[in-house]
C-alpha positions in Angstrom: -58.5 270.1 47.9 -60.0 268.2 50.9 -56.5 266.8 51.7 -54.9 270.2 51.7 -57.6 271.6 54.0 -57.1 268.8 56.4 -53.4 269.3 56.5 -53.8 273.0 57.1 -56.2 272.4 59.9 -53.9 269.9 61.6 -50.9 272.3 61.2 -52.8 275.2 62.7 -53.9 273.0 65.6 -50.3 272.0 66.3 -49.1 275.6 66.2 -51.8 276.6 68.6 -51.0 273.8 71.0 -47.3 274.6 71.0 -48.0 278.3 71.5 -50.3 277.5 74.5 -47.7 275.2 76.0 -45.1 278.0 75.9 -47.5 280.6 77.2 -48.7 278.6 80.1 -45.8 276.7 81.6 -46.5 274.3 84.5 -45.4 275.0 88.1 -41.7 275.1 88.8 -40.4 271.7 89.8 -39.6 271.4 93.5 -37.8 268.7 95.6 -41.0 267.1 96.8 -43.1 264.3 95.1 -45.6 261.6 96.0 -44.6 257.9 96.3 -46.3 254.7 97.3 -44.8 252.0 99.5 -46.6 248.9 100.8 -49.9 250.4 99.8 -49.3 253.7 101.8 -48.9 257.2 100.3 -46.0 259.4 101.3 -44.6 262.7 100.2 -40.8 262.7 100.0 -38.5 265.7 99.5 -35.1 264.9 98.0 -32.4 267.5 98.6 -29.1 267.5 96.7 -26.7 269.3 99.0 -24.5 270.3 96.1 -27.3 272.4 94.8 -29.2 273.4 97.8 -28.3 274.4 101.4 -30.1 272.6 104.2 -30.5 274.5 107.4 -32.4 274.4 110.7 -34.6 277.2 112.1 -35.9 277.6 115.6 -35.9 281.3 116.9 -36.6 284.2 114.7 -35.0 287.7 114.8 -37.4 288.6 117.7 -36.0 285.7 119.8 -39.3 283.8 119.6 -39.9 280.4 117.9 -41.0 280.6 114.3 -43.8 278.2 115.5 -45.3 277.5 112.0 -44.1 276.6 108.5 -46.1 279.4 107.0 -44.5 282.0 109.4 -41.0 280.6 108.5 -41.8 280.8 104.8 -43.0 284.4 105.1 -39.9 285.4 107.0 -37.7 283.8 104.4 -39.3 285.7 101.6 -39.9 282.9 99.2 -36.4 281.4 99.5 -37.6 278.0 100.8 -38.1 275.2 98.4 -39.4 273.0 101.2 -39.6 272.9 105.0 -40.7 270.4 107.7 -40.8 270.1 111.4 -37.4 268.8 112.6 -37.4 267.1 115.9 -39.1 266.9 119.3 -39.6 269.8 121.6 -40.9 270.7 125.0 -44.0 272.8 126.0 -42.0 276.0 125.5 -41.2 274.9 121.9 -37.5 274.4 122.8 -35.6 271.3 121.4 -35.5 268.3 123.7 -32.0 267.3 122.7 -29.1 268.6 120.7 -29.7 271.6 118.6 -27.1 273.4 116.5 -27.7 276.4 114.2 -25.0 278.1 112.1 -22.3 276.2 114.1 -23.7 277.4 117.5 -24.9 274.8 120.0 -28.1 276.1 121.4 -29.1 272.9 123.3 -26.7 270.1 124.4 -27.0 266.4 123.6 -29.4 264.4 125.8 -28.3 260.9 126.8 -31.0 260.7 129.6 -33.4 257.9 129.9 -37.1 258.6 130.0 -40.5 257.9 128.4 -41.7 258.5 124.9 -40.3 258.0 121.4 -37.3 260.3 122.0 -36.0 258.0 124.7 -36.6 254.8 122.7 -32.8 254.1 122.5 -30.9 254.3 120.4 -32.1 257.7 119.3 -30.1 259.8 116.9 -28.9 263.1 115.4 -29.4 264.6 111.9 -26.6 266.9 111.1 -25.3 269.1 108.2 -21.7 270.1 107.7 -20.9 272.0 104.5 -22.4 270.1 101.5 -22.8 266.8 103.4 -25.5 265.6 105.7 -25.6 262.6 108.1 -27.8 260.6 110.4 -26.0 258.9 113.3 -27.0 257.1 116.5 -26.3 259.5 119.4 -23.5 257.5 120.9 -21.7 257.1 117.6 -22.2 260.8 116.9 -20.5 261.7 120.2 -17.6 259.4 119.6 -17.0 260.9 116.1 -16.7 264.4 117.7 -18.5 266.0 114.8 -18.6 269.8 114.6 -21.7 270.4 112.5 -23.1 273.6 111.0 -26.6 272.4 111.9 -27.9 269.5 114.0 -31.1 268.3 115.6 -31.6 265.3 117.9 -34.7 263.1 117.9 -35.7 259.5 118.3 -35.9 256.8 117.8 -33.6 255.9 115.0 -35.6 254.2 112.3 -32.7 252.5 110.4 -29.2 251.9 111.8 -26.5 250.8 109.3 -29.1 249.1 107.1 -31.0 247.4 110.0 -34.4 248.4 111.3 -34.2 249.7 115.0 -34.3 246.5 117.1 -37.2 247.8 119.2 -39.5 248.6 116.3 -41.9 245.8 115.6 -42.8 244.8 112.0 -46.2 246.5 112.3 -47.0 247.7 115.8 -50.4 249.1 117.0 -49.2 252.7 117.0 -50.5 254.4 113.9 -49.7 258.1 113.4 -48.9 260.6 110.6 -45.1 260.5 110.8 -42.1 262.3 109.3 -38.4 261.6 109.3 -35.1 261.9 107.4 -32.5 259.7 105.9 -29.3 260.1 103.9 -27.7 258.3 101.0 -24.9 258.9 98.4 -22.3 259.4 101.1 -24.2 262.2 102.6 -24.7 264.2 99.4 -28.4 263.5 99.4 -30.9 264.0 102.2 -34.4 262.5 101.9 -37.3 263.7 104.0 -40.6 261.9 104.2 -44.0 262.4 105.6 -46.9 260.0 105.5 -50.2 261.0 104.1 -52.2 259.0 106.7 -51.4 257.3 110.0 -48.8 254.5 109.5 -46.8 252.2 111.9 -43.2 252.7 112.9 -42.3 249.5 111.0 -43.8 250.5 107.7 -42.2 254.0 108.0 -38.8 252.5 108.7 -39.0 250.1 105.8 -39.9 253.0 103.5 -36.5 254.6 104.2 -34.5 251.3 104.1 -36.2 249.4 101.2 -37.7 252.1 99.0 -35.5 255.2 99.6 -32.2 253.4 99.9 -31.1 255.0 103.3 -28.8 253.0 105.5 -29.5 255.4 108.3 -32.7 257.2 109.0 -34.2 259.1 112.0 -37.8 259.6 113.2 -38.5 263.3 113.6 -42.0 263.3 115.0 -45.6 262.1 114.8 -49.1 263.7 114.9 -47.6 267.2 114.5 -45.8 266.2 111.3 -46.1 269.0 108.8 -44.8 270.0 105.3 -44.3 273.2 103.4 -43.9 272.5 99.6 -44.7 275.5 97.5 -44.3 273.6 94.2 -47.1 271.3 95.4 -49.2 274.3 96.7 -48.9 272.8 100.2 -48.5 274.5 103.5 -49.7 272.3 106.4 -51.2 273.7 109.6 -50.2 272.2 112.9 -49.9 272.9 116.6 -47.1 275.3 117.5 -43.8 273.7 116.4 -40.2 273.8 117.7 -37.2 273.2 115.4 -37.8 273.3 111.6 -35.7 272.2 108.7 -35.7 273.8 105.2 -33.8 274.0 101.9 -32.7 277.2 100.2 -30.6 277.7 97.0 -26.8 277.9 97.4 
């Protein structure tokens, strides 16, 4: 009698647990997750371009910059699976270098010399064409005569054909929250990353090369680096932003 009662109690518990699991599913999986590299914490967002469409955003229907990830998400009506700031911009929130949206070049390529990270040559371009993405050093991009659907220029390059940018030291004194993008799988997969605390250029570049398997990767920005990841209940606040990148379903 005691054995039957124990079995009945166990069976009832299992049925209740299964019912609760069905009734309260976890949050929908998104493209973003946490990773550790060299003792530092990052959030990475992996986008399969066969399944999702990557696109850039700058100006809204009113002709003004979206400015924030939350505003972009609101205007997109819940279509975004993730979004991030996507390149350097001036005081008017306009892209500093090349910017292409829906095949239309809205700012031209910059090959000028100057101060700051953007001009730490070689800089580079992240681009999307159809269901493929790429990261290329600016000179190589121009020689290839690529006609992208979307493109944004930033700098410096972090990884160039499997090698760390020659002017990036192993672990320099500059420590900032940083974000960037790399590609793998012949352009079928784009990987975006943001650090959870200030890191050096060197450690950020090694993340892409050694841990994420990207032969080419581009620095997008520092200090203003922000992420929108609804599956993680995350929508970072930042100063007004310029170009943004996001993923939507195909």
